[in-house]
C-alpha positions as CSV (number, residue, x, y, z in Angstrom):
1,M,-3.7,-8.7,7.5
2,A,-1.6,-7.6,9.0
3,K,-2.2,-4.9,12.7
4,L,-0.8,-3.1,15.2
5,C,-0.1,-5.5,18.3
6,F,1.1,-4.4,21.5
7,A,3.8,-6.5,22.7
8,R,4.9,-5.9,25.7
9,D,7.8,-7.9,27.6
10,L,7.7,-10.6,25.3
11,D,10.5,-12.2,23.4
12,L,9.4,-11.9,20.1
13,R,10.5,-13.5,17.0
14,V,9.7,-13.3,13.3
15,G,7.6,-16.2,13.2
16,Y,6.1,-16.9,16.5
17,R,2.4,-17.9,16.7
18,V,1.0,-15.6,19.8
19,V,-2.6,-15.1,21.4
20,V,-4.4,-11.6,20.9
21,A,-7.0,-10.5,22.8
22,T,-9.7,-8.2,20.2
23,E,-12.7,-6.8,20.2
24,Y,-14.3,-10.1,19.2
25,G,-12.2,-12.0,21.5
26,E,-8.4,-14.3,21.5
27,F,-8.0,-15.2,18.0
28,V,-4.2,-16.2,17.3
29,G,-2.5,-14.9,15.1
30,R,1.9,-14.9,13.6
31,V,4.1,-12.3,14.1
32,A,5.1,-11.1,10.3
33,L,7.7,-8.0,12.0
34,T,10.0,-7.7,14.9
35,P,8.4,-5.2,17.9
36,R,9.7,-1.7,17.3
37,R,8.8,2.2,17.8
38,R,6.1,4.0,15.3
39,E,2.9,5.4,15.4
40,P,0.3,3.3,15.4
41,Y,-2.9,3.5,12.5
42,H,-5.4,2.9,15.1
43,E,-6.0,1.4,18.5
44,P,-2.9,-1.9,18.9
45,Y,-4.3,-5.1,19.5
46,D,-2.7,-6.5,22.9
47,I,-0.2,-10.4,22.8
48,L,-1.3,-12.2,26.0
49,R,1.0,-14.8,25.1
50,I,2.9,-17.0,22.7
51,V,0.7,-19.8,21.4
52,T,0.5,-22.9,24.5
53,A,-0.1,-26.5,23.9
54,E,-3.3,-26.2,24.5
55,D,-4.0,-22.7,22.5
56,D,-2.7,-25.1,19.7
57,R,-5.7,-28.4,20.0
58,E,-7.7,-25.3,20.6
59,E,-6.7,-23.5,17.3
60,G,-6.3,-27.2,14.8
61,A,-10.2,-28.1,16.0
62,H,-10.6,-24.4,14.8
63,R,-9.4,-25.1,11.3
64,E,-11.5,-28.1,10.2
65,L,-14.7,-25.8,11.8
66,G,-13.3,-23.2,9.3
67,R,-13.6,-25.5,6.8
68,E,-17.0,-27.4,7.4
69,V,-18.2,-22.8,8.1
70,R,-16.8,-22.2,4.7
71,A,-18.3,-24.8,2.8
72,E,-21.9,-24.6,4.9
73,A,-21.8,-20.6,3.3
74,Q,-21.4,-22.0,-0.1
75,K,-24.2,-24.4,0.3
76,L,-26.9,-21.6,1.2
77,A,-25.9,-19.4,-1.1
78,R,-27.0,-21.9,-3.5
79,D,-29.4,-22.7,-2.0
80,H,-30.1,-19.4,-1.7
81,R,-29.7,-18.5,-5.0
82,I,-26.8,-15.9,-4.5
83,E,-24.5,-15.7,-7.1
84,K,-21.2,-14.5,-7.4
85,I,-19.6,-15.3,-4.5
86,E,-17.0,-17.2,-3.6
87,F,-16.3,-18.2,0.4
88,I,-11.8,-18.0,1.1
89,G,-11.9,-18.7,4.4
90,C,-13.0,-18.7,8.0
91,D,-11.4,-17.1,11.8
92,V,-12.7,-18.8,14.8
93,S,-12.2,-17.2,18.0
94,L,-10.6,-19.1,21.0
95,D,-13.8,-20.0,22.5
96,G,-15.7,-20.4,19.5
97,S,-18.7,-17.4,20.0
98,Y,-17.7,-15.2,17.2
99,V,-16.9,-16.7,13.9
100,E,-15.5,-14.2,10.7
101,V,-16.4,-15.5,7.3
102,K,-14.1,-14.2,4.7
103,Y,-15.3,-13.7,1.3
104,Q,-14.8,-12.3,-2.3
105,S,-17.7,-10.8,-4.6
106,D,-17.6,-7.7,-7.5
107,E,-20.9,-7.2,-5.9
108,E,-22.5,-6.2,-2.5
109,P,-24.7,-9.7,-2.3
110,N,-27.5,-9.4,0.8
111,L,-26.4,-11.9,3.1
112,T,-28.2,-11.8,5.8
113,P,-30.0,-15.4,4.5
114,I,-25.9,-17.1,5.2
115,R,-25.7,-15.3,8.3
116,D,-28.7,-16.4,9.9
117,G,-28.3,-19.9,8.8
118,L,-24.4,-20.3,10.2
119,E,-25.6,-18.9,14.0
120,A,-28.5,-21.2,13.5
121,R,-26.5,-23.8,12.7
122,Y,-23.2,-23.6,15.4
123,G,-24.5,-21.0,17.8
124,A,-22.1,-18.6,17.5
125,K,-22.4,-15.0,15.7
126,V,-21.5,-14.7,12.1
127,A,-19.8,-11.4,10.9
128,F,-18.4,-11.6,7.0
129,R,-15.7,-9.9,6.0
130,R,-15.6,-9.3,2.0
131,F,-11.5,-9.3,1.0
132,S,-10.7,-7.6,-2.5
133,F,-7.0,-8.9,-4.3
134,I,-4.9,-7.3,-2.4
135,E,-5.9,-8.2,1.0
136,R,-5.6,-12.1,-0.8
137,S,-2.2,-11.2,-1.7
138,G,-1.5,-9.7,1.7
139,D,-2.3,-13.0,3.7
140,V,-0.8,-14.9,1.7
141,G,2.2,-13.0,2.3
142,G,5.4,-13.0,0.7
143,C,8.7,-11.4,-0.9
144,D,8.0,-9.0,-3.6
145,T,11.3,-8.3,-6.2
146,C,13.0,-6.2,-3.8
147,G,13.7,-8.9,-1.4
148,L,11.8,-7.4,1.6
149,P,8.3,-8.8,2.5
150,L,5.0,-8.0,0.9
151,C,3.5,-3.9,2.1
152,C,0.6,-5.1,2.9
153,A,1.5,-8.5,4.4
154,T,3.3,-6.4,7.2
155,W,1.9,-3.4,7.2
156,S,-1.8,-2.1,7.7
157,G,-1.2,1.5,6.2
158,A,-0.6,-0.2,2.9
159,R,-4.3,-0.9,1.8
160,S,-5.5,2.7,3.8
161,M,-4.4,4.4,1.2
162,G,-6.6,3.8,-1.5
163,P,-6.2,2.1,-4.8
164,V,-2.9,1.7,-6.7
165,N,-3.3,1.6,-10.8
166,I,-1.8,1.8,-14.5
167,R,-2.8,5.9,-14.0
168,L,-1.7,6.7,-11.1
169,A,1.6,5.3,-12.4
170,R,1.7,7.0,-15.2
171,Q,1.4,10.8,-13.9
172,Q,5.0,9.6,-11.8
173,G,6.5,9.1,-15.9
174,V,6.8,6.1,-15.4
175,T,6.0,2.8,-18.2
176,P,3.4,0.1,-17.5
177,N,5.9,-3.2,-17.2
178,D,5.9,-6.2,-15.1
179,K,8.9,-4.8,-12.9
180,I,5.9,-2.1,-11.5
181,M,4.0,-5.0,-10.8
182,G,3.2,-6.8,-8.0
183,C,2.2,-10.2,-6.7
184,C,-1.2,-9.9,-6.7
185,G,-1.2,-8.6,-10.2
186,E,-1.5,-5.0,-9.4
187,V,0.8,-1.8,-9.6
188,K,3.0,-2.3,-6.3
189,C,1.9,0.0,-3.2
190,C,5.6,2.0,-3.2
191,M,4.2,3.6,-6.0
192,R,1.3,4.5,-4.0
193,Y,3.7,6.0,-1.2
194,E,5.4,8.3,-3.6
195,H,2.4,9.3,-5.6
196,D,1.6,13.0,-3.2
197,A,5.4,13.9,-3.5
198,Y,5.3,13.9,-6.7
199,K,1.6,15.2,-7.3
200,E,3.5,18.0,-4.9
201,F,6.5,18.7,-7.3
202,K,4.3,18.8,-10.4
203,E,2.6,22.0,-8.4
204,R,5.7,23.6,-8.2
205,A,6.8,22.8,-11.5
206,P,6.7,23.8,-15.2
207,F,4.6,21.6,-17.8
208,K,6.7,19.1,-20.0
209,N,7.2,20.7,-23.4
210,S,6.7,24.4,-21.6
211,T,8.4,27.1,-22.9
212,V,11.2,28.7,-19.8
213,K,14.1,31.4,-19.4
214,L,17.0,31.2,-17.2
215,G,18.9,34.4,-17.9
216,E,19.1,35.2,-21.5
217,R,18.4,32.0,-22.8
218,E,14.8,29.8,-23.3
219,G,14.3,26.5,-23.2
220,K,11.8,23.8,-23.6
221,V,11.3,21.3,-20.4
222,V,11.2,17.7,-21.3
223,D,11.5,15.6,-18.0
224,Y,11.1,16.3,-14.9
225,S,14.0,14.7,-11.4
226,M,11.5,15.8,-8.8
227,V,14.0,13.9,-6.5
228,R,16.9,16.8,-7.4
229,D,13.8,19.0,-7.5
230,S,14.8,19.9,-11.1
231,V,13.5,19.5,-14.9
232,L,15.1,18.7,-17.8
233,V,15.3,21.8,-20.3
234,Q,16.3,21.4,-23.9
235,F,18.3,24.6,-24.9
236,G,19.3,24.1,-28.1
237,T,18.6,20.5,-31.0
238,K,21.2,18.4,-30.0
239,R,20.6,16.3,-27.0
240,S,23.5,17.8,-25.5
241,D,21.9,20.7,-24.7
242,Q,19.7,19.7,-22.4
243,E,20.6,20.8,-19.0
244,L,18.6,19.7,-15.7
245,I,17.8,22.9,-13.8
246,T,16.7,23.3,-10.3
247,L,13.2,24.9,-10.1
248,G,15.3,27.4,-7.4
249,S,17.1,28.7,-11.0
250,L,13.9,29.0,-12.8
251,A,11.7,31.1,-10.4
252,R,12.8,34.1,-10.5
253,D,12.7,34.4,-14.6
254,N,9.2,32.7,-14.8
255,P,5.7,32.7,-12.7
256,G,4.1,30.2,-10.8
257,I,7.3,28.4,-10.4
258,E,8.4,27.5,-7.1
259,P,11.2,25.6,-5.0
260,A,10.9,23.5,-2.6
261,D,13.3,25.5,0.0
262,P,12.3,29.3,-0.3
263,D,16.5,30.0,-0.3
264,E,16.4,28.6,-3.7
265,W,14.8,31.5,-5.0
266,E,18.6,33.2,-5.2
267,V,19.7,34.0,-8.9
268,S,22.0,30.3,-9.0
269,P,25.2,30.2,-10.6
270,A,23.8,28.5,-13.3
271,T,22.0,32.4,-14.9
272,E,25.3,33.3,-15.6
273,P,26.3,33.2,-19.4
274,G,28.7,30.9,-19.5
275,A,28.1,29.0,-16.4
276,E,28.4,25.3,-16.4
277,P,25.3,23.1,-16.4
278,V,23.6,22.1,-13.1
279,G,23.5,18.8,-13.4
280,E,23.8,15.6,-15.9
281,P,21.0,15.1,-18.2
282,E,18.8,12.0,-16.7
283,A,19.5,8.4,-18.5
C-alpha cells in the first residue's frame, strides 16, 4: 500500500528501496513517486535511509519467514475450521518483532486462534489486515490504459474516497464498457474523482427530458455538458435543432436552475431572437 513519507534531504528516484519508520517498527519499502510538495492525508512516515547491504540481508531473511508464517496461518485456519479465507502475504519489521499478515475474505472471521498460535510459535506481535481486491491491485502496481501508474498504487487517498461501482458510472452518463474498467475488475478510480463534480452540477441543472424556456422558445433537455456548465436542448424535431445552452442563460426563465458563476445570471445573447447557438452539440 502506498503511504506518504518525508523524503527529507535524501536524493530519491522511483524504484529506490528505502527504510521507513512506522508506528510498528522499521520496514523496507520502495519509492512509488518522486518527492513532491502536497497536503498529507495522514501523518507522513519518515524515510530513514536508502536500503543498505545489511538491510537487504535482513529483508531477504524476512521474506522467507513471511512465506513460512503465511503457510502456518493457513494450516491453523484449517485446524480451527476457519473457512473462506486466503492468506496472501506477510510484512515483517526489520527487527522481527512485528508481523502483519494480509488476508482476503468475504466475511469477518474470528482470527484470534490463528494469532495466538503464530505469536506463540514466532515470539512476535502478530496483526491481521484484510485486503480488498483494489488493495491487492495496488500492491501489485503497474500502469493503466492512460499510461500512468495505478492510482491505488501511488496514492493512498484513492481508497478513502469510497467504493467505485457501475451505478456510479451510470450517474455520470457513461455506459459500462471495457474502457472504464480497471485492472482490478472494477470501475476506474478516476470515475470516483469526478463524481462529486457531476453530483453538484446535476443539483443545479434541469432534469433530462424536462421542458425549459429560453426567451420565447421552449425546448426539451436531452443531454448534459458538465465541463461547459451547460445542457443540450432540443428546440425542434431535427437533430440540427439541438443547441448547447449554459445554465446562466436558462436561469432567468427557469426557476431552480443555478449557474456555477453568479455573473452568468445576466441575459445571454442566446436569448435574443435570431441569436446564434451558444455552442455546438456534443457527439
